[in-house]
C-alpha positions, -999 to +999 in steps of 0.1 A: -148-621-016-152-583-016-149-584-054-178-609-056-200-588-033-193-558-055-202-577-086-234-590-071-243-554-062-236-542-096-258-569-112-287-561-088-283-523-097-281-531-134-312-554-130-330-526-111-323-500-137-336-524-165-367-531-147-374-493-141-367-484-178-390-515-189-417-502-165-415-465-179-416-479-214-446-499-208-464-472-191-454-447-219-470-473-244-500-477-222-505-438-221-495-429-257-509-457-277-546-446-274-535-411-282-518-424-314-548-445-322-570-414-319-545-393-342-545-420-368-582-424-368-587-388-375-565-391-406-581-421-423-615-428-440-642-450-423-634-479-446-598-478-434-609-477-398-625-513-402-593-529-415-578-556-393-552-553-380-555-516-375-528-497-394-506-479-367-490-460-397-517-453-423-508-458-459-527-428-469-541-399-451-571-375-454-580-341-439-617-346-448-625-354-411-611-321-400-629-303-427-660-319-415-656-308-378-645-273-389-671-265-417-699-291-411-709-316-436-685-322-465-695-342-495-726-353-481-710-370-451-730-363-419-718-361-384-744-378-361-779-370-365-773-330-362-745-308-377-721-308-347-691-297-367-699-260-372-700-257-334-667-271-327-645-238-330-671-216-311-672-242-284-634-244-281-636-206-279-662-207-250-641-234-232-612-210-233-632-181-221-645-201-191-611-217-183-593-183-185-617-164-164-617-191-139-578-190-137-577-153-131-605-153-105-591-184-086-556-170-085-567-139-068-591-156-043-569-186-038-537-166-036-549-144-008-565-173+011-535-195+008-511-166+018-532-158+048-532-194+060-493-197+054-484-164+070-512-156+096-522-187+115-553-182+135-574-205+158-592-231+137-569-226+108-561-264+106-598-272+106-604-246+079-577-264+057-592-296+063-627-285+053-611-271+021-598-305+014-630-321+023-649-301-004-629-319-030-646-352-022-683-339-023-699-356-052-709-332-080-744-348-083-750-338-046-749-301-054-758-297-090-796-296-082-793-263-060-770-248-087-795-255-114-824-240-095-805-209-085-790-203-119-825-207-135-839-181-110-813-155-118-812-164-154-778-176-161-784-211-173-767-220-205-741-191-201-704-191-193-712-175-160-731-207-148-698-227-153-676-200-139-695-199-107-701-237-103-665-247-112-653-229-081-665-257-062-636-280-072-610-255-085-607-231-055-599-259-030-572-272-054-555-238-059-557-231-022-540-264-013-512-259-039-506-223-032-506-229+005-479-256+002-459-233-020-461-203+002-450-224+031-416-230+012-407-192+007-385-176+031-401-153+057-369-131+062-377-114+029-411-102+042-396-092+075-370-070+056-398-054+036-418-047+069-389-030+083-384-009+052-420+004+058-440-019+032-476-028+041-490-062+041-505-058+006-475-041-008-453-071+005-477-095-011-479-079-044-444-065-047-422-092-030-442-124-028-460-126-061-428-123-082-412-151-061-442-172-062-447-169-098-438-207-105-465-217-080-491-194-094-483-207-129-487-241-118-520-236-099-532-217-131-523-245-154-541-271-132-572-249-129-574-245-166-571-283-173-599-290-146-621-264-163-613-275-197-620-312-192-650-309-168-681-327-182-710-331-157-716-294-147-714-283-183-738-311-195-764-302-169-761-264-166-755-256-204-764-268-238-731-282-249-715-248-242-681-263-238-659-291-254-667-323-234-704-323-238-702-313-274-678-343-282-704-366-263-730-351-288-711-365-318-727-399-310-764-403-319-789-431-323-789-428-361-753-429-368-718-425-354-688-411-372-659-421-351-634-405-375-651-372-372-652-374-334-615-384-334-607-352-356-627-330-329-610-346-300-575-341-315-584-304-320-599-300-285-567-316-271-543-291-287-549-260-262-544-280-229-514-299-245-496-269-256-502-251-223-489-281-203-459-283-226-451-247-220-454-247-181-447-284-173-415-273-153-434-251-132-462-276-126-438-304-115-418-280-092-449-266-074-464-301-071-433-315-056-425-285-032-425-295+003-421-333-004-388-334+015-403-316+045 
């Protein structure tokens, strides 16, 4: 009887494992298939794109689409109603500039705020934390108007600074929440020992805490970078296609639409954030799961 119960438990465990792996496989296909479709579309001609069924493995590939988005029109093939291709590389550079500045700025400001909330609680600290979280749910359209008017007055419309300033609305709360949660997991005994040795608060933060909290800082920096890189609405309203997302939207026009060129441009724009996540994925997962078992 005990053996029968053991066998039933073993079969249930095996069925559960199979169901989990099947679910993971279906989810992976759901996520990766559109990306593969995008990559294949960037390597084939428009005539191949219309073939049914769509070739998951193309019989022949071409780099003409990448040449078009890097150098503009090639062979008389246009990209939309305007020459968007020659702007792709400079726009990727602008996206890198905006995202990098935002990462550095946010890590300094959010790091100090999160450390203060974690180590020096004050009356109203919980309300402040809740207000920080609440800012994440404010619709972008509700505050874009004041930003537009203010930036037009001070003359920073269509500049990277318009995006660096406005993006703080949604990146700073994210960084503060991640770093606050991470700082809460760090042992306080090390800071107390540093205080006994005569270290000031700033020395303790810079010499002791920052090296220990490097995984959390890296994770917050990566997520800030991804948020800034993929933001569309602020960049569309406050700039003239200064960053990648609004530029990609501009590949579609009333006159014509070159999906292959858009696919090539999208693949190129995906490379920087993809490489960044692959390099630092361990830190991101570790920081996001910190405190789950509390």
